[in-house]
C-alpha positions in Angstrom: 28.4 37.6 -92.4 29.7 34.1 -91.5 27.1 31.6 -92.3 28.2 29.4 -89.3 26.9 32.1 -86.9 23.5 32.2 -88.4 21.0 29.9 -86.6 18.0 28.5 -88.2 14.8 29.7 -86.6 13.1 27.1 -84.4 10.1 25.3 -85.7 6.9 25.7 -83.7 7.3 22.2 -82.4 10.9 22.8 -81.3 9.9 26.0 -79.7 7.1 24.3 -77.7 9.5 21.5 -76.6 12.1 24.0 -75.4 9.5 26.0 -73.3 8.2 22.8 -71.9 11.7 21.8 -70.7 12.3 25.3 -69.2 8.9 25.2 -67.4 9.6 21.6 -66.2 13.0 22.7 -64.9 11.5 25.6 -63.0 8.7 23.4 -61.5 11.3 20.8 -60.4 13.3 23.5 -58.7 10.2 24.8 -56.9 9.2 21.3 -55.8 12.7 20.7 -54.5 12.5 24.0 -52.5 9.2 23.0 -51.0 10.6 19.6 -50.1 13.5 21.2 -48.3 11.1 23.5 -46.4 9.0 20.5 -45.5 12.1 18.6 -44.3 13.1 21.6 -42.1 9.5 21.8 -40.8 9.2 18.1 -39.9 12.7 18.3 -38.3 11.6 21.2 -36.1 8.2 19.5 -35.3 10.0 16.2 -34.4 12.4 18.1 -32.2 9.6 20.0 -30.5 7.6 16.7 -30.0 10.7 15.1 -28.4 11.0 18.0 -26.0 7.3 18.0 -25.2 7.3 14.2 -24.5 10.4 14.6 -22.3 8.7 17.4 -20.3 5.6 15.3 -20.0 7.5 12.2 -18.8 9.5 14.4 -16.3 6.2 16.0 -15.2 4.6 12.6 -14.7 7.5 11.3 -12.7 7.5 14.5 -10.6 3.7 14.8 -10.1 2.4 11.3 -10.2 5.0 8.7 -9.2 5.0 8.3 -5.4 7.9 9.3 -3.1 9.6 6.4 -1.6 11.7 6.6 1.7 14.1 3.9 2.9 15.8 3.1 6.2 18.5 0.8 4.9 21.1 0.8 7.6 19.6 2.9 10.4 16.4 4.5 11.6 15.2 7.4 9.4 12.9 10.3 10.5 10.6 11.8 7.9 8.4 14.9 8.1 5.4 14.7 5.8 3.7 17.6 4.1 0.8 17.6 6.6 3.2 17.9 9.6 3.1 14.3 10.5 6.4 12.7 11.4 7.4 9.1 10.7 10.3 7.2 12.2 11.2 4.3 9.8 12.9 1.6 11.8 15.9 -0.1 10.2 14.9 -2.0 7.0 11.6 -0.3 6.6 10.2 1.4 3.5 7.5 4.1 3.2 5.6 5.1 0.0 3.8 8.4 -0.1 1.6 9.6 -3.1 2.5 12.9 -4.6 -1.1 14.0 -4.0 -0.6 13.7 -0.2 -2.2 15.4 1.7 -4.4 17.4 -0.7 -6.5 14.4 -1.9 -5.8 11.9 0.9 -3.5 11.0 3.7 -2.7 7.4 2.8 0.8 5.9 3.0 2.1 2.4 2.3 4.5 0.8 4.8 6.8 -2.2 4.5 8.5 -3.1 7.8 8.2 -1.2 11.1 7.7 2.4 11.9 6.5 4.9 14.6 3.9 7.5 13.5 3.2 10.9 15.1 0.1 11.9 13.1 -0.8 15.6 12.8 -4.5 16.3 13.6 -6.8 16.8 10.6 -10.4 16.1 9.5 -8.9 13.8 6.8 -8.1 10.4 8.2 -4.5 9.2 8.1 -4.3 5.6 6.8 -1.3 3.4 7.0 -1.5 0.4 4.6 0.6 -2.5 5.9 0.9 -6.2 5.1 -2.7 -7.4 5.0 -3.9 -4.7 7.4 -4.6 -1.0 7.5 -4.5 1.4 10.5 -6.8 4.5 10.3 -6.3 7.5 12.6 -7.2 11.2 12.8 -4.3 12.4 15.0 -2.3 10.2 17.3 1.0 8.4 18.1 1.3 4.7 17.3 3.8 2.0 16.2 3.4 -0.6 13.5 5.4 -3.8 13.7 5.3 -6.3 10.8 7.1 -9.6 10.5 5.9 -12.1 8.0 2.2 -12.6 8.7 2.5 -11.2 12.2 1.0 -7.6 12.5 1.0 -5.5 15.7 -0.1 -1.9 16.5 0.9 -0.2 19.7 -1.1 2.9 20.5 0.5 5.6 22.7 -1.9 8.6 22.2 -5.2 9.2 20.5 -7.4 6.6 18.9 -6.9 4.2 15.9 -8.9 1.7 14.0 -7.2 -1.5 12.6 -8.8 -3.6 9.9 -7.8 -6.2 7.3 -7.3 -4.9 3.8 -9.8 -7.5 2.4 -12.3 -7.0 5.2 -12.4 -3.2 6.0 -15.7 -3.5 7.8 -14.2 -5.6 10.6 -12.6 -2.9 12.6 -10.7 -3.0 16.0 -10.6 0.2 17.9 -7.6 0.9 20.1 -7.4 3.2 23.1 -4.1 4.6 24.4 -1.8 2.0 25.9 -3.5 -0.8 24.0 -2.0 -3.2 21.5 -3.6 -4.9 18.5 -2.1 -8.2 17.4 -3.1 -10.9 14.9 -1.2 -13.4 17.0 0.8 -14.3 13.9 -2.2 -15.5 11.9 -4.6 -13.7 9.5 -7.4 -15.7 11.1 -7.0 -14.2 14.6 -7.1 -10.8 16.3 -6.6 -9.6 19.9 -6.6 -6.2 21.7 -4.9 -6.0 25.0 -3.0 -3.6 27.2 0.5 -2.6 26.1 3.5 -3.4 28.2 1.6 -4.9 31.1 2.7 -7.9 33.1 1.3 -11.3 32.1 -1.0 -11.5 35.1 -2.5 -8.1 34.4 -2.9 -9.0 30.7 -4.9 -12.1 31.7 -7.4 -10.0 33.5 -7.7 -7.2 30.9 -7.8 -8.8 27.5 -10.5 -6.6 25.9 -11.2 -8.2 22.5 -10.5 -11.6 20.9 -11.6 -12.7 17.4 -11.0 -15.8 15.4 -12.2 -16.2 11.8 -12.4 -19.7 10.3 -9.4 -20.8 12.5 -8.7 -24.3 13.5 -9.4 -25.3 17.1 -5.6 -26.1 17.4 -4.8 -22.5 16.5 -7.5 -21.1 18.8 -6.3 -23.1 21.8 -2.7 -22.3 21.2 -3.5 -18.5 21.0 -5.6 -18.6 24.2 -2.9 -20.5 26.1 -0.3 -17.9 25.1 -2.5 -14.9 26.0 -3.8 -16.1 29.3 -0.8 -18.3 30.4 -3.0 -21.3 30.9 -3.2 -24.9 29.7 -6.2 -26.4 27.9 -6.7 -30.1 27.3 -9.1 -31.1 24.5 -9.8 -34.1 22.2 -7.0 -34.0 19.6 -9.3 -35.6 16.9 -11.2 -32.3 16.6 -8.1 -30.1 16.5 -8.5 -29.4 12.8 -12.2 -28.4 13.1 -12.9 -24.7 12.2 -14.2 -22.1 14.6 -15.3 -18.5 14.2 -15.6 -16.5 17.4 -15.6 -12.8 18.5 -15.8 -11.8 22.1 -15.0 -9.0 24.5 -15.0 -11.2 27.6 -12.1 -10.7 30.0 -12.5 -14.0 31.8 -10.8 -17.1 30.4 -13.5 -19.3 32.1 -16.3 -17.7 30.0 -14.2 -17.8 26.9 -13.5 -21.6 27.3 -17.2 -22.1 28.0 -18.1 -20.5 24.6 -15.6 -22.7 22.8 -16.9 -25.8 24.5 -20.5 -24.9 23.5 -19.6 -24.7 19.8 -18.2 -28.2 19.9 -20.9 -29.7 22.2 -18.3 -30.3 24.9 -18.1 -29.7 28.6 -15.6 -27.2 30.1 -13.9 -28.4 33.3 -11.6 -26.3 35.4 -8.9 -28.4 36.9 -7.1 -25.6 38.7 -6.4 -21.8 38.2 -4.2 -22.5 35.1 -5.5 -25.8 33.7 -8.8 -26.4 31.9 -10.2 -29.4 30.1 -12.7 -29.8 27.3 -14.4 -33.2 27.5 -17.2 -35.0 25.8 
């Protein structure tokens, strides 16, 4: 037998070292297999998480973000889920919560619109610029321009209030108009589409909150078509007044009393406040 083909037996130490290497190689292979499985698992989990997040975002947008309607170049008619119809006039925008009308019937209006509100036990509330209009079932029109806010009521009954003072409410009857006279400090309720002379006799509500005498006099002159003379040095003085009087004579007397002045009637269209 060729001596070159004869191997010397391994020593105990060499045998142990060899088995340690084999065992270590096997363990490394097993560890690598586990790492590959973990990488596949984490890849699948990450992909699933991305899909779930995408579904949640899509669901959020679908279920929670409000619907927004625009009337960019022409009037747009909208039928809401409760059967109410809204005509957005050119340039207007309406925002409606996804929960409408199951949780509430509140919408948010920018610009002008006409509402035909379906009857319901849940109030229908239109949030406008600085004011809100609350109804149960009616037809009305909201007109907004800067600080000016007007509501024309055609059918039913509505309540108008300022967003920051909801307890101060103005109730309209059919064919009445609420106007803030272009100022957040003023309010009036009067007949809709009546001639000036009839309006003078039928103004039902006037309210002024911390307004200057100049603002009050200007508003009364416009509403009643009269002229009021008064000491200009007190024009910046503030006045708060709410009345349901329909006579300009009584209204001017009330203003004069607040400033310790005398009201004098010059003729049917001219009055004077004097010391």
